[in-house]
N, C-alpha and C positions, 0 to 999 in steps of 0.2 A: 768306587769302594763301598762297602757297607759302612754304617755308622760305627764309630769307635766309642766304647764306654769311658766315661770319665776316669780313667785308670793309667797312670803313668808307668806302671810295671813294666808293660811291653815295649817301652821305649828306653828303658834304662839298659847300659851295657853297650851303648854305641854312642860314647861321647865323641865331640869333635877332635880333630887332630890337633895334637898339642903344638903351638906356634902359630897357627891359623889364626889371623885376626880378621874374622868374618866381616866386620865394619869397614874394613879397608878394602874389599871385594866389591869394586865398582864397574868390571867388565869380565868378560868370560869369552873364551873360544874354545869349542868342541872339535876335537880332532879324531878321527875314526873311518868306520865302515859302515856297514847297514844297520848294525846295533845302535850307533851313535846317530846316524841319519834319521833313524826312527821308523824304518820299514816294518810294516805290521801294526801301525797305529795311525790309520790315515784321519786327516783334518778335514774340516768341512768343504775347503777350497781344492780336497784332492790331493794335496802335498802332506807329506808325512810330518806327523808331531813329534813323538818320541820321548825318553826320559830327559834328554839333554835339554830340549826345549821347555820341558816341565820344570827342570832344575833351574833354568833360567829365569822362569816365573816366579819361582819361589825366592830367588835370590833378587828380582828386581822388586819385587813386592816390599821389601824392606827399606827401600830408598825412595826419594822423590822421583817423581813422573819424569820420565825422560832422561835421568840422571844414570841409567844402567845399560851398558853396551853390550851387545851379544852377536857372535859370529858362530855359525856351523859350516865347517869345511868339510864334513864327513860325506862320503860317497861309498854306496853300496858296492860290495864285491873287491873292493880296494885291498890288495895284499899289503904287507907291513912295508916292504922296500917302497912301494908306491906312495903309500901314506907318508912316509919320511921325505920323500922326493918332492911332492906335490904339496903336501898340507904343513908340516913342521915348519918350514921355511915361512910360509905365509902367517902361521902363528906367532912366529918370533917376530915378524914384521909389525904384526899388530900389537904386539906387546901388552897383552891384557893381564889383569891381575889373577886370573885363574884359567888354567888350561886343563881340560879333561883329556886324558891320552889313552884310548882302549883299540889295541890293534894286535894282529898277530892270530886272531880266531881263524881266518881264511887260510891262511898259511899252514895251520895245524890240520885243516880239513883237507889239504892235498896230499895225494899218494906220498910216502917218504918224507912228509914234514917232520922236521927234527926239532922238538922243542928247545933243546940245548942251544942249537944255533940260532933258533928264531929269537930266543931270550937274549942272546949277545947282541943281536942287532937292535933290539927293543932298548937295552940299556943304554946302548951309544945314543939313541934318540932321546931318551930319558934325561941323560946327561947334557945333552944340547940344550933342552928345553928349560931345565932347572937352573943352566947357567944364564938364561937370557929372560925369563919371565917371571912372574910371582909364584903363586902355588901352582904345582903340577899334580893332578889327581890321576892315579893310574887305576886299571880295572883287571880284576882276575878273570878266569873263565867261570862259565856255569859247571855245575855238577850234572852232567848229561845221561846220568842213570835211567831217568824217565823219558828220554829222547829216543825213539826207534832207530832214526837214521844216525843218529850221533852217539848212541851208547857203547859202540866198539872202540870209540876214541876217547873214552873216559880216562884212562890211564895217561896218555900223552897230555890232555888237557889238565889234568891234576898236576903232573910235572911241570907244565908250562905256568901254572897259578902258582906253584910254590916258588918258581924263579922270579915271577913278579912281585912276590911278597917281599923276597930277598932283595930284589932291586930297589923297591920302594924303602927299605930300611936304610941301605947303603946311600941313598940320596936324599931322604928326608921326606918322602912324599906320603900324603895321605893315600889309603887304599879303599877303593869302592869293591868290597868282597862279594862277588856275586856268589862265590860258590857256596858260602855259608847262608845264603837268603833263601831260606826255606819255602818260603811262599811261592817262589817261582818254580818249584817242583812239582806244582798242579797243572793239570793239562790247561786249565782256563788262563793261565798266564802266557800261554803262546797263542800264537795265530793260526789260522786254518793251515798254512805250509808246514807248521811245526818245526819250523827253522828260526822264526823271528817271534819276538815277544808281541802279545796282543796289547792293546790300549791299557788294559789293566794292568799288565805285567810291567810295561814301561812306567806306570804310573808309581809302582812298587819300588822299581829301581830308582826313579828320580827321589823318591822319599828317603830311601836308604842313603843316597849319595848326599842329600841335605843335611841328614844326621851326621855323616862322617864328617862335614865341614863344620859342624857345630850349630846348625840351624834348629830351632823347635819346630817340628813337623806337625800338620793337622791330623795325621792318622799313622797308625803303627804299619810299616811296610810289611811285617810279618804276621800280621793279623791273620787269624783263620779264616779260611773261605767257607761260606755257607755251605751246609749238608746237599748231596746231590742224590737224586734217586739212583738206584743202580740200573745199568743197562745191559740189555740183552746180548748174548753173544753175536747174534745175527746183524743187531745194529753196529756193533764195534766192527765186525767183518766189513759190513757196507761201507763205513766210513773209512777203512784203512783202502779199501779198493779205489774209492773215489780220490782218496790224498794221493795214493801211488800214481794214478792216471792224470791228475790235475798239477801235482807239485814234484813228485820225486822223479818221473820220467823227464820232464823238461830239466830239471835241475841236473840230472846224469847227462842229458845231452848237450847242455851248454858245457859241461866240463870236458865231454869228448871233443867238442869242436873247438876248445881253448877259448871260448866266449867268457863274457862276464855280464851278470845283470847288470852293472854300472857303466857298460861301453855306453858313451856318448852322454852319460849323466854329469852335469856340473852341481858343485855345492849348492845348496839351497840359500845359504846366507853367507857370502862370501866377504862381508865387510862387518866391520864392528859397529852397529847400528844401535840406537836406542830401542830398547825393546817396546816401550809403551810411552 
């Protein structure tokens, strides 16, 4: 991110969730799909980083070296029921102080995906988690008005987002409200596939999650992006053709064949290990 001026105004209005003792969070387990795995944010070793790994670093930096445990169970392409069956029991077994639970997005993308029914199953998992671990942070959906392949699903995503917020209220969970994070409306917050966040997008989400938990953050996640030169219509058209050929067609093909990008993928960090 670009440098942030010494002005706290942009950081106001996002206090930590009441009841969270941030000093007591010594372990964290991330549960979810490609968003939480970090797809779109490749690290130097080829593995994905992502917002959850970045949040873990922010949490670990507050503690003595090797005293913070982190596990990331998320796997790309996973549907809600798969996440509940595969990851939620493991998260409960690990018994961390913090779990982030972001799921249901892939279900919404499926034809006929019912946000009301998905939300009911999501709430059952939230109830199970909150009864067994420390703090459970849940995530809303993104506002997809600027995402070409997902724009038509905006109404369903908004409905699911409203459900998630209501579920969080009923179970006392802090909410990572991605719908209200204006900075990720910028194209630069998204990777080349236009379905997953870029490294910068993941960074901004990590900063907002840290704010929700009550951490002081080094930059404003909603900081304005630097101006861009206008693009010629021919450049936009060429990029759209390239995107459709490289990403949209294979994505549609996998869906038609009943395949998932996460087939044969294992969690990148299945154990609660010291982060540093």
